[in-house]
N, C-alpha and C positions, 0 to 999 in steps of 0.2 A: 494557651495551655499546651504543654509538651506532652505527647502520648509516648507510651513505652515503644511503639513501633517506630516512631520518628527517631528516638534515641538509638534503637537497634539498627536502624538503617544507616544512621550517621556513623555508628561504630564499625559496621560492616564496610561502609564506603571507604572510610579511612584505613582500615586494616588490610582489605583487599588491594587497595592501591599501593600500600607500602610493600606488600608482599610481591606484587607484580613488578614494582619498580626494582626491587632487589634482584629478582630473576632476570629482568630485562637488562639491567646494568651488567650483571655477570655474564650474560651471553654476549653482549656487545664487547665487552672488554676482552673476553676470552677469544672471540673470533678475531679481534684486532691483533692480539698477540700472536695467534696462530698465522695470521696473514703476514705479519712483520717477520716471523721466522722463515716463511717460505720465500718472501721477496723483500729483503731488507733495503733495497733501493727505493721503495715506496713508503718508507716509514713516516716521512712528513705529511704526505697526503692521507695516509691511513689514520694518522693521529688527529688530523683536522676533521676528517669524516666521523671518527669516533666522538670527539667533543660535541659535534652537532647532534649526533644520535643520542648521546647521554643527555644533552640539554632537552631534547625533545621527550625523552623518557621521563625526566625529572618533572616535567610540566604536568604529568598525569596526577601524582599525588597532591600537587598544589591545587589542582582543580577539584579533586575529591575532597580535600579539606574544606574548600570553600563551599562545596555542596553539603558537606556535613554541618558546617555552621548554619547554612541556610535552613536545613532541616531541624537543627536544634532551636533556631530562633522562632520558629512557627509554633 
């Protein structure tokens, strides 16, 4: 039987992860563009590092959704 608090926790986990991911991706991309403007010769290396960082940040909401499903299933 699913309690109200489990559903509330699942919703909070998914919502906060989505908000955090949006902020994190925004910061990563803005700092990468700022760095490219300052040192255009490092564009390739900065872009590679940005994709790695964005990939790591995007893993957080996926984990949060899995946790939310686990809370919902109990």
